[in-house]
C-alpha positions as CSV (number, residue, x, y, z in Angstrom):
1,X,94.3,51.1,59.2
2,X,93.7,53.5,62.1
3,X,90.9,55.9,63.3
4,X,91.3,58.4,60.6
5,X,90.5,55.8,57.9
6,X,87.6,54.5,59.5
7,X,86.3,58.0,59.8
8,X,86.7,58.6,55.8
9,X,84.7,55.4,55.6
10,X,82.2,56.3,58.0
11,X,81.5,60.0,56.1
12,X,81.9,58.5,52.8
13,X,79.2,55.3,53.4
14,X,76.8,57.9,55.2
15,X,77.1,60.7,51.8
16,X,77.9,58.1,49.1
17,X,79.6,61.2,47.5
18,X,83.3,61.6,47.6
19,X,82.9,65.4,47.4
20,X,80.4,65.7,49.9
21,X,82.1,63.5,52.4
22,X,85.5,65.4,51.8
23,X,84.1,68.7,52.7
24,X,82.3,67.1,55.8
25,X,85.8,66.0,56.7
26,X,87.5,69.2,56.0
27,X,89.4,67.8,53.3
28,X,90.4,67.7,49.6
29,X,89.0,64.9,47.8
30,X,91.9,62.8,46.1
31,X,93.2,62.2,49.5
32,X,90.0,61.0,50.7
33,X,90.2,58.7,47.8
34,X,93.5,57.3,48.4
35,X,92.6,56.9,52.1
36,X,89.7,54.7,51.1
37,X,92.1,52.6,48.5
38,X,94.4,52.1,51.4
39,X,91.6,50.8,53.8
40,X,89.9,48.4,50.9
41,X,93.7,47.4,50.5
42,X,94.3,46.3,54.3
43,X,90.9,44.7,54.6
44,X,91.3,42.6,51.2
45,X,87.8,43.3,50.3
46,X,86.1,46.5,47.9
47,X,83.9,48.4,50.1
48,X,82.4,50.8,47.5
49,X,81.5,50.4,44.1
50,X,81.0,53.2,41.3
51,X,78.4,52.8,38.9
52,X,76.2,54.9,36.9
53,X,74.2,55.4,39.9
54,X,77.1,57.1,41.7
55,X,79.1,55.6,44.7
56,X,77.5,52.8,46.5
57,X,78.2,50.4,49.4
58,X,79.3,47.0,48.4
59,X,77.8,44.0,50.9
60,X,81.2,44.1,52.7
61,X,81.1,47.5,53.2
62,X,77.1,47.8,54.7
63,X,78.3,44.9,56.6
64,X,81.3,46.6,58.2
65,X,79.5,50.2,58.6
66,X,77.9,49.7,62.3
67,X,81.4,48.3,63.6
68,X,83.2,51.5,61.9
69,X,80.9,53.8,63.8
70,X,81.2,52.0,67.2
71,X,85.1,52.0,66.3
72,X,85.0,56.0,66.0
73,X,82.6,56.4,68.7
74,X,84.8,54.5,71.0
75,X,88.1,56.1,69.7
76,X,86.5,59.8,70.6
77,X,85.3,58.3,74.0
78,X,88.5,57.3,74.5
79,X,90.2,60.7,74.0
80,X,87.4,62.6,75.7
81,X,88.4,60.5,78.6
82,X,91.3,60.9,78.7
83,X,91.1,64.8,78.3
84,X,88.6,65.4,81.1
85,X,90.7,63.4,83.4
86,X,93.6,65.7,82.6
87,X,91.5,68.5,83.8
88,X,90.6,66.5,86.7
89,X,86.8,66.1,85.6
90,X,86.6,62.6,85.1
91,X,88.2,59.3,86.5
92,X,88.4,58.0,90.0
93,X,89.2,60.1,93.3
94,X,90.1,58.0,96.2
95,X,89.3,60.1,99.6
96,X,90.7,59.2,102.7
97,X,88.5,61.0,105.7
98,X,88.3,60.8,109.4
99,X,84.8,60.3,111.0
100,X,84.6,64.1,112.0
101,X,85.0,65.1,108.6
102,X,81.6,64.5,108.0
103,X,80.0,66.7,110.5
104,X,80.4,70.0,108.5
105,X,83.2,70.2,106.0
106,X,82.4,66.9,103.7
107,X,78.7,67.8,103.6
108,X,79.9,71.2,102.5
109,X,82.3,70.0,100.0
110,X,80.9,66.9,98.7
111,X,77.9,68.2,97.0
112,X,79.8,70.9,95.5
113,X,82.4,68.9,94.2
114,X,80.1,66.5,92.6
115,X,78.0,68.7,90.8
116,X,80.8,70.2,89.2
117,X,82.6,67.3,88.3
118,X,80.2,64.7,87.8
119,X,82.4,62.5,85.9
120,X,84.6,62.0,88.9
121,X,84.2,58.8,90.8
122,X,84.6,59.3,94.8
123,X,85.9,56.1,96.4
124,X,85.6,57.1,100.2
125,X,87.2,55.3,102.8
126,X,86.9,56.2,106.9
127,X,90.1,55.8,108.9
128,X,92.1,57.4,111.5
129,X,94.6,60.6,110.8
130,X,97.6,58.4,111.5
131,X,96.7,55.6,108.7
132,X,95.3,58.1,106.4
133,X,98.4,60.1,106.3
134,X,100.4,56.9,105.6
135,X,98.2,55.7,103.0
136,X,98.4,59.1,101.3
137,X,102.7,58.9,101.5
138,X,102.2,55.2,100.1
139,X,99.9,56.4,97.1
140,X,96.9,54.2,98.3
141,X,94.5,57.3,98.5
142,X,94.8,60.8,96.4
143,X,93.5,63.0,99.1
144,X,93.2,62.6,103.0
145,X,90.5,64.3,105.1
146,X,92.6,64.5,108.7
147,X,92.5,65.9,112.0
148,X,95.4,68.4,112.5
149,X,97.6,69.0,114.3
150,X,99.2,66.0,112.9
151,X,101.0,64.9,115.9
152,X,103.7,63.5,114.0
153,X,106.5,64.5,110.9
154,X,105.1,63.4,107.4
155,X,106.2,64.0,103.9
156,X,102.2,64.6,102.6
157,X,101.6,68.3,102.2
158,X,99.1,69.6,104.5
159,X,96.4,72.4,103.9
160,X,94.2,73.6,106.5
161,X,90.5,73.5,105.6
162,X,88.3,73.6,108.5
163,X,89.8,75.8,112.0
164,X,88.3,74.8,115.4
165,X,88.6,75.0,118.8
166,X,87.8,72.5,121.8
167,X,84.3,72.3,123.7
168,X,84.0,70.5,127.0
169,X,81.3,67.6,126.8
170,X,80.0,66.4,130.2
171,X,77.1,64.2,131.0
172,X,73.9,66.0,131.5
173,X,73.5,65.2,135.5
174,X,77.3,66.3,136.2
175,X,77.2,69.6,138.5
176,X,79.5,71.2,135.8
177,X,76.7,71.3,133.2
178,X,74.6,73.3,135.1
179,X,77.2,76.0,134.3
180,X,77.0,78.4,131.1
181,X,80.7,78.5,130.7
182,X,83.5,76.9,131.8
183,X,87.5,77.2,132.3
184,X,89.8,74.4,131.2
185,X,90.8,75.1,134.8
186,X,87.3,73.9,136.0
187,X,87.8,70.0,134.8
188,X,91.2,69.8,136.6
189,X,89.9,67.6,139.2
190,X,87.8,65.4,136.7
191,X,88.5,62.1,135.2
192,X,89.0,62.3,131.5
193,X,88.0,60.3,128.6
194,X,91.0,61.2,126.2
195,X,92.4,60.4,122.5
196,X,94.4,57.4,122.0
197,X,98.0,58.8,121.8
198,X,99.3,56.1,118.8
199,X,95.8,56.3,117.0
200,X,95.2,59.9,117.6
201,X,98.5,61.6,118.1
202,X,97.4,64.7,117.0
203,X,94.3,65.1,119.0
204,X,96.2,63.5,122.0
205,X,98.9,66.1,122.0
206,X,96.6,69.4,121.5
207,X,94.4,68.3,124.4
208,X,97.3,67.7,126.6
209,X,98.6,71.0,125.5
210,X,95.4,72.6,126.3
211,X,95.1,71.3,130.0
212,X,98.6,71.9,130.3
213,X,98.3,75.8,129.4
214,X,95.5,75.6,132.1
215,X,97.9,74.5,134.6
216,X,97.0,70.7,135.2
217,X,97.7,67.3,133.7
218,X,94.5,65.5,132.7
219,X,93.8,62.4,134.9
220,X,93.1,59.8,131.6
221,X,90.4,57.4,132.9
222,X,89.8,55.6,129.3
223,X,91.0,56.5,125.8
224,X,89.4,56.1,122.4
225,X,89.8,56.6,118.7
226,X,86.7,58.6,117.5
227,X,85.3,61.9,118.8
228,X,81.9,60.1,118.7
229,X,83.0,57.5,120.7
230,X,84.5,59.9,123.2
231,X,80.8,61.4,123.3
232,X,79.5,58.2,124.1
233,X,81.6,57.6,127.0
234,X,81.0,60.6,128.7
235,X,77.5,59.9,128.3
236,X,78.1,56.8,129.9
237,X,79.5,58.5,133.0
238,X,83.2,57.7,132.6
239,X,84.5,61.2,132.6
240,X,84.6,64.6,131.0
241,X,86.1,64.9,127.5
242,X,87.7,67.9,125.1
243,X,85.9,67.4,121.9
244,X,85.9,69.6,118.5
245,X,83.3,72.1,118.7
246,X,81.9,71.3,115.2
247,X,80.7,67.9,116.6
248,X,77.9,69.6,118.9
249,X,76.1,69.5,115.6
250,X,75.2,66.0,116.4
251,X,73.9,66.4,119.6
252,X,74.0,63.6,121.8
253,X,70.7,63.3,124.7
254,X,72.5,63.2,127.7
255,X,75.4,65.1,127.0
256,X,76.0,68.9,127.0
257,X,78.7,70.9,125.4
258,X,80.5,74.0,127.2
259,X,82.2,76.8,125.8
260,X,85.8,77.2,127.3
261,X,87.8,80.1,128.3
262,X,91.0,81.1,130.0
263,X,94.2,79.8,129.4
264,X,94.4,76.7,127.4
265,X,90.8,77.6,125.4
266,X,92.4,78.6,122.0
267,X,94.6,75.8,121.2
268,X,93.8,75.4,117.7
269,X,92.7,72.3,116.0
270,X,90.6,71.5,112.8
271,X,90.6,69.4,109.7
272,X,93.3,69.7,106.9
273,X,93.5,68.2,103.6
274,X,96.8,65.9,103.2
275,X,98.1,65.4,99.3
276,X,101.2,63.2,98.3
277,X,104.7,64.9,98.5
278,X,104.8,64.6,94.9
279,X,102.8,65.9,92.0
280,X,98.7,65.0,93.0
281,X,96.3,63.9,90.2
282,X,94.3,66.6,88.4
283,X,91.3,65.4,90.2
284,X,92.8,65.9,93.5
285,X,94.0,69.2,92.9
286,X,90.1,70.1,91.8
287,X,89.0,68.6,95.3
288,X,91.3,70.7,97.1
289,X,90.5,73.8,95.5
290,X,87.0,72.9,96.3
291,X,87.9,72.2,99.8
292,X,89.7,75.6,100.1
293,X,87.0,77.4,99.0
294,X,84.8,79.8,101.2
295,X,81.7,78.4,102.4
296,X,79.9,81.2,101.2
297,X,81.5,81.4,97.7
């Protein structure tokens, strides 16, 4: 038997009239009668009986009706789920993200995406840019929200989504904290808290480039992975740091953030979306569209 036969059975069981059932199914009556006969032959028992009162369910037909309804319902759900997934409107979307993507990009994108595609289940996992790019390339996540520049050659496709620049993070009691604006050259003699070269190669390279453009090599006293960790180490008095300006949305009590000007101040950084080198899922495509959409759209 197939789902079409079960639909025929349910329609006839609910109308108890071959003519009305055929109309409901948008088919002629003879094919419906033939379909019911084949179904009865396959199950080995009569499901309907015709008498002077018309067509009636046999006890076997009445007992099987609810199961037939369930089978038809689940078959339709199966088709709807498959179709929705093919449109990117259902299924599971695995998203890797760096911590600094939670400052602005994710609060902007995730509510919009979930409202538009409530059938998509998001599985979120935090990691470093290097690890997320590896996971995207290996197919372990569907999309990644990573820091750029990436800092190494990769096969993942990269779509810049949030552009930013560095600001200087200095302890609130540091003499530089009293200045309204700094140049990068003002930091030349300061100890630095820097991004780890292996764990965060992109931001590490970008921060070094900014300092080199300002005419100095930073005196690195401590390395860290997460932007928030760098800020905490600055707060602890271990040095100054260059952090994305978006990080100032989460204010640290004993740290001040100073805009930078002059040489090196405009080195471009930001958040990008990483997609697999091959074809992405439809849900990943919908996520890309949501990420690249303008904030006021």
